[in-house]
Each structure stands twice: as structure tokens, then as C-alpha cells.
VOPAGU-2260 file (C-alpha; in pm, 1 decimal, decimal comma):
REM VOPAGU-2260
SITE   aa  ch    i         X         Y         Z
SITE  HIS   A    0       0,0       0,0       0,0
SITE  TYR   A    1     266,1     251,7     106,7
SITE  LEU   A    2     512,2     130,1    -155,3
SITE  ASP   A    3     242,5     194,8    -417,0
SITE  LYS   A    4     215,8     551,1    -285,2
SITE  LEU   A    5     592,1     587,1    -305,5
SITE  CYS   A    6     584,3     478,9    -671,0
SITE  LEU   A    7     308,9     731,8    -735,4
SITE  ILE   A    8     517,3    1008,6    -582,3
SITE  LYS   A    9     818,3     905,9    -791,7
SITE  GLU   A   10     614,0     907,8   -1111,3
SITE  ASN   A   11     433,9    1235,0   -1044,3
SITE  HIS   A   12     669,4    1431,3    -822,9
SITE  GLN   A   13     621,1    1752,4   -1020,5
SITE  LYS   A   14     261,8    1758,3    -894,5
SITE  TYR   A   15     363,8    1730,4    -530,3
SITE  LEU   A   16     397,3    2099,0    -450,5
SITE  LEU   A   17     416,2    2214,7     -89,7
SITE  THR   A   18      73,2    2216,7      73,6
SITE  SER   A   19     -49,0    2336,7     408,9
SITE  ASN   A   20      32,6    1992,1     546,5
SITE  SER   A   21     394,5    2014,3     434,7
SITE  LEU   A   22     678,7    2084,2     672,1
SITE  LEU   A   23     794,4    2390,4     481,7
SITE  TYR   A   24     501,4    2593,7     357,3
SITE  LEU   A   25     619,6    2882,8     145,1
SITE  LEU   A   26     285,0    3037,8      48,3
SITE  ASN   A   27      96,9    3277,8     279,0
SITE  PRO   A   28     329,9    3204,6     570,2
SITE  THR   A   29     236,9    3236,7     937,8
SITE  LEU   A   30     515,1    3334,7    1174,6
SITE  LEU   A   31     610,7    3091,1    1447,8
SITE  LEU   A   32     584,7    3236,4    1796,8
SITE  ASP   A   33     754,8    3086,8    2101,7
SITE  LYS   A   34     525,5    3193,0    2385,7
SITE  ASN   A   35     481,6    2853,4    2555,4
SITE  PRO   A   36     653,4    2773,1    2885,6
SITE  GLU   A   37     968,8    2565,0    2884,1
SITE  ILE   A   38     964,3    2203,2    2997,7
SITE  ILE   A   39    1269,5    2070,7    3178,9
SITE  LEU   A   40    1315,4    1719,8    3042,5
SITE  ASP   A   41    1297,9    1445,4    3304,2
SITE  SER   A   42    1525,9    1142,3    3296,1
SITE  ASN   A   43    1277,7     921,4    3108,1
SITE  LEU   A   44    1138,2    1201,8    2889,4
SITE  GLU   A   45     784,6    1078,6    2962,3
SITE  ASN   A   46     617,7    1418,1    2919,7
SITE  ILE   A   47     772,5    1498,2    2585,8
SITE  LYS   A   48     715,1    1145,4    2453,7
SITE  LYS   A   49     344,5    1192,2    2524,0
SITE  GLU   A   50     356,6    1523,8    2338,3
SITE  PHE   A   51     527,1    1364,2    2038,7
SITE  SER   A   52     258,9    1094,3    2019,9
SITE  LYS   A   53     -13,8    1358,6    1984,3
SITE  SER   A   54     115,5    1499,8    1656,0
SITE  ILE   A   55     277,7    1308,3    1371,1
SITE  PRO   A   56     526,0    1426,8    1267,8
SITE  SER   A   57     685,6    1648,0    1532,9
SITE  LEU   A   58     962,8    1888,6    1436,7
SITE  VAL   A   59    1236,4    1960,8    1692,8
SITE  LEU   A   60    1445,6    2272,3    1626,9
SITE  CYS   A   61    1781,1    2327,6    1791,0
SITE  SER   A   62    2066,3    2575,2    1748,1
SITE  ASP   A   63    2340,1    2350,7    1892,2
SITE  SER   A   64    2417,7    2016,6    1727,3
SITE  PHE   A   65    2566,8    1873,7    2048,1
SITE  HIS   A   66    2247,2    1944,2    2241,6
SITE  LYS   A   67    2047,0    1784,2    1961,5
SITE  ILE   A   68    2255,2    1464,9    1974,8
SITE  GLU   A   69    2234,3    1455,5    2354,8
SITE  PHE   A   70    1856,0    1481,4    2337,0
SITE  LEU   A   71    1820,7    1216,2    2066,8
SITE  ASN   A   72    2045,2     978,0    2258,4
SITE  LYS   A   73    1843,5    1027,0    2577,9
SITE  LEU   A   74    1524,2     965,8    2382,9
SITE  ILE   A   75    1662,1     647,7    2224,5
SITE  ASN   A   76    1789,6     516,9    2558,4
SITE  SER   A   77    1449,8     575,0    2720,0
SITE  LEU   A   78    1267,1     341,8    2479,7
SITE  GLN   A   79    1231,1     -33,2    2449,7
SITE  ASN   A   80    1032,8     -17,6    2125,2
SITE  PRO   A   81    1224,0     -55,7    1796,9
SITE  ILE   A   82    1369,0     264,8    1654,1
SITE  ILE   A   83    1441,5     363,3    1294,4
SITE  PHE   A   84    1703,9     638,2    1270,4
SITE  VAL   A   85    1733,1     804,4     929,9
SITE  ASP   A   86    2073,8     970,4     957,9
SITE  MET   A   87    2088,5    1234,5     685,8
SITE  ASP   A   88    2385,4    1428,9     821,5
SITE  LEU   A   89    2576,5    1126,9     964,2
SITE  LEU   A   90    2646,6    1302,0    1294,0
SITE  TYR   A   91    2479,9    1043,6    1517,2
SITE  SER   A   92    2644,8     760,2    1321,5
SITE  GLY   A   93    2978,8     932,5    1375,5
SITE  TYR   A   94    2930,4     928,5    1751,1
SITE  ILE   A   95    2853,0     555,6    1738,5
SITE  GLU   A   96    3150,7     475,9    1514,9
SITE  SER   A   97    3382,3     669,4    1747,5
SITE  LYS   A   98    3240,2     474,9    2047,8
SITE  MET   A   99    3123,8     797,4    2212,3
SITE  ILE   A  100    2768,1     660,3    2198,9
SITE  GLN   A  101    2678,3     294,8    2240,8
SITE  LYS   A  102    2442,8     160,0    1975,2
SITE  ARG   A  103    2125,9       9,0    2117,4
SITE  GLU   A  104    2006,6    -331,2    1996,2
SITE  ASN   A  105    1661,8    -190,7    1920,4
SITE  LEU   A  106    1808,5      74,5    1688,9
SITE  VAL   A  107    1830,2      42,0    1309,3
SITE  ILE   A  108    2021,6     318,1    1131,2
SITE  PHE   A  109    1965,8     411,0     767,1
SITE  GLN   A  110    2211,1     639,7     586,7
SITE  PRO   A  111    2048,3     749,0     260,7
SITE  ASN   A  112    2253,5     924,2      -3,8
SITE  LYS   A  113    2164,1    1074,3    -338,0
SITE  GLN   A  114    2216,9     741,6    -517,3
SITE  ASN   A  115    2034,4     501,6    -283,2
SITE  TRP   A  116    1775,1     709,3     -98,2
SITE  GLU   A  117    1477,0     567,8    -293,4
SITE  LYS   A  118    1583,6     213,3    -204,0
SITE  LYS   A  119    1643,5     310,9     157,3
SITE  LEU   A  120    1304,6     481,6     179,4
SITE  SER   A  121    1136,2     165,8      47,2
SITE  GLU   A  122    1318,0     -37,1     314,3
SITE  ILE   A  123    1207,9     205,6     585,6
SITE  ILE   A  124     845,5     193,5     469,1
SITE  THR   A  125     849,4    -186,8     457,0
SITE  LYS   A  126     996,4    -213,3     806,3
SITE  GLY   A  127     791,2      65,3     961,1
SITE  SER   A  128     458,0     -63,2     834,0
SITE  LYS   A  129     486,4    -392,8    1022,3
SITE  LYS   A  130     478,2    -269,6    1383,4
SITE  GLU   A  131     511,5      29,9    1610,0
SITE  PHE   A  132     837,6     221,9    1572,4
SITE  LEU   A  133     993,3     548,7    1671,6
SITE  ILE   A  134    1111,5     700,5    1343,4
SITE  ILE   A  135    1374,8     974,3    1373,7
SITE  ILE   A  136    1476,7    1177,1    1069,6
SITE  ASP   A  137    1795,9    1367,8    1149,7
SITE  SER   A  138    1799,6    1620,6    1005,1
SITE  PHE   A  139    1599,8    1849,7     779,9
SITE  ASN   A  140    1922,9    2032,8     702,0
SITE  GLY   A  141    2077,5    1709,8     575,2
SITE  ILE   A  142    1784,3    1657,0     340,2
SITE  TYR   A  143    1830,5    1997,2     182,2
SITE  ASN   A  144    2204,4    1945,7     155,5
SITE  LEU   A  145    2135,2    1623,1     -32,3
SITE  PHE   A  146    1879,0    1768,6    -272,1
SITE  ASP   A  147    1985,6    2091,8    -433,0
SITE  ASP   A  148    1680,8    2223,5    -610,5
SITE  LEU   A  149    1341,6    2319,3    -471,2
SITE  GLU   A  150    1156,2    2061,2    -678,4
SITE  SER   A  151    1357,3    1779,5    -523,6
SITE  ALA   A  152    1296,9    1929,1    -180,2
SITE  ARG   A  153     923,2    1922,6    -246,0
SITE  PHE   A  154     956,4    1560,5    -354,2
SITE  VAL   A  155    1129,8    1474,7     -26,9
SITE  ASN   A  156     863,6    1667,3     164,8
SITE  SER   A  157     601,3    1438,8      14,0
SITE  CYS   A  158     800,7    1131,7     113,1
SITE  ILE   A  159     825,0    1258,7     471,5
SITE  MET   A  160     450,3    1309,7     483,2
SITE  LEU   A  161     411,8     956,0     351,1
SITE  LEU   A  162     622,9     829,9     642,0
SITE  SER   A  163     402,4    1031,0     876,6
SITE  SER   A  164      92,3     869,9     731,6
SITE  LEU   A  165     255,8     532,2     782,4
SITE  GLY   A  166     330,7     629,3    1141,7
SITE  LYS   A  167     -32,6     705,2    1213,0
SITE  GLN   A  168    -142,9     372,2    1069,5
SITE  SER   A  169     110,9     169,4    1270,1
SITE  ASN   A  170      80,6     383,7    1585,9
SITE  SER   A  171     439,8     494,1    1539,7
SITE  THR   A  172     594,2     827,9    1632,9
SITE  VAL   A  173     780,6    1035,2    1373,7
SITE  ILE   A  174    1029,1    1300,9    1485,8
SITE  ILE   A  175    1224,1    1527,1    1252,1
SITE  THR   A  176    1509,4    1745,7    1371,7
SITE  ALA   A  177    1641,2    2067,0    1223,9
SITE  MET   A  178    1921,1    2306,4    1306,3
SITE  ALA   A  179    1760,0    2650,0    1317,7
SITE  ARG   A  180    1791,0    3001,7    1448,6
SITE  LYS   A  181    1553,0    3287,9    1514,2
SITE  LYS   A  182    1597,3    3611,4    1318,9
SITE  ASP   A  183    1554,9    3959,2    1465,0
SITE  ASN   A  184    1197,2    3968,8    1333,6
SITE  ASN   A  185    1120,5    3645,9    1527,2
SITE  GLU   A  186    1110,3    3428,4    1215,0
SITE  TRP   A  187    1264,8    3082,2    1249,4
SITE  ILE   A  188    1490,2    2972,1     964,8
SITE  LEU   A  189    1706,0    2669,5     891,4
SITE  SER   A  190    2067,8    2736,3     979,1
SITE  PRO   A  191    2263,6    2716,6     760,8
SITE  GLY   A  192    2044,9    2762,1     455,7
SITE  GLY   A  193    1804,6    3035,4     558,2
SITE  LYS   A  194    1484,5    2857,4     451,3
SITE  HIS   A  195    1181,2    2968,9     649,4
SITE  ILE   A  196    1012,5    2724,2     884,8
SITE  MET   A  197     638,6    2766,6     882,3
SITE  LYS   A  198     358,3    2627,4    1095,5
SITE  SER   A  199     131,0    2356,2     959,7
SITE  PRO   A  200    -201,6    2265,5    1126,3
SITE  LYS   A  201     -94,0    1901,7    1165,2
SITE  LEU   A  202     259,4    1969,3    1284,8
SITE  ASN   A  203     385,3    2045,8    1634,6
SITE  ILE   A  204     713,3    2237,2    1637,3
SITE  TYR   A  205     944,3    2250,0    1939,8
SITE  PHE   A  206    1261,4    2434,7    2027,0
SITE  LEU   A  207    1528,1    2250,8    2226,2
SITE  LYS   A  208    1806,8    2418,0    2425,5
SITE  LYS   A  209    2032,7    2350,3    2720,7
SITE  ILE   A  210    2067,3    2585,3    3016,6
SITE  GLN   A  211    2277,5    2511,3    3325,2
SITE  ASN   A  212    2317,6    2144,4    3229,9
SITE  HIS   A  213    1943,1    2096,9    3184,0
SITE  LEU   A  214    1784,0    2021,2    2848,4
SITE  LYS   A  215    1468,3    2226,3    2804,4
SITE  ILE   A  216    1206,2    2218,6    2532,5
SITE  ARG   A  217     905,7    2430,9    2447,8
SITE  MET   A  218     639,4    2424,1    2181,4
SITE  ILE   A  219     637,1    2705,4    1927,0
SITE  ASP   A  220     289,8    2836,5    1837,5
């Protein structure tokens, strides 16, 4: 079923323009506001895991790659369910290869590149459709580094939304990370890259930071 949808996207990707359900919505944008209170993450991350399960996908913004990796590793270590990690920027894989992070047995890492990403996506869909997973896509920046032109980025957007649809059907959670910064006019943009990050009705967006050795996260309205 989902592989058929993937084939349809591949055959008709010019038609898959960004919609209001896409992660980057470039038409009639609404600014993201960060008015919500911060949550100090507990050791098991129970509160934020409940938040992530309410909205698929969830987008986690961060301005420090080390804090992002620390958060993802804590999240992975807090779960017994199987985890699919789509490592687009190879940072997390680098920590594992250098033995700075121990790879969990319940973790499967995919490393798509420009030549094999369609095959890897098919493998992820096949695996993720069978049972409940946590699917982590790290990161949005890596996707845009891989695909140069906007049309390809729209194509990838559609594939991400397909994974999100799969997640809802299999009761899985889908989390996407992005390195981002806030401009003087309070707009959030990918950093580096400068692409605007816009709110979608079906997407919860969070900002992660670390203050005084505590990871904190808040939702952005």
C-alpha cells in the first residue's frame, strides 16, 4: 500500500507541490511564535514522549548540534520499542563509530545518499509498516544538503509526509530534527540555509536548548 504511494510520488513528483500539510510551507506564511513555557526534560522524557505521540510528525528545532545529539540519545535510551534512525547528516552515526555513543540493539540506522535514498526509503516503509516504531529523521538540514533544487525538496517533503501517514497507521511516532535560528523579526529559519520554517495545522514544532546542564524544550505556536 505505502510502496504503491511511493511509486506514485516518484512518477508524479512535479505535482507534489508544498501544501499546508507540508513541513515547509512557502505560500501565505504564518510566523512561528515561542510563547509557551519551557519544559525541563525528566530522565525518562515521559512528558515529551506523550507530546510527540499527539502529533505526527513532530519537528524539533535546535541551534546547537551537540544538544540535539544529547537529546536524541536520551530519547533512544528511554525506549524499548524498535527505533528507525534516518541519519541524513551522519552526525549520530559518527558518535557511534567513534564509540562515544553505544548503539542500542533496538536501533536500526539508515544512511540514505543521493544514489540510494529511494531504495532506503522503500526499506524504511516496509519495516515501519509492520509494527510500532519510533522514526527519527535527522535532520531536515541534511535533506536539503542532499537535494539541491526546490523541486527535489518538495519531492522529499512528500516522502516525509508519507512516512508520517505510515506512522499514524502503525501507531508509530515520527520526529524530525532541524538546526535553526531565530531572526531579529522572530522568524525561524534553517541554519545554515536560511529557509523559512512555517507552521502547519498538523505539525507540532518545538525548540530545544540547554541551560545550566538541563535540556529544556518548548512548543512554538
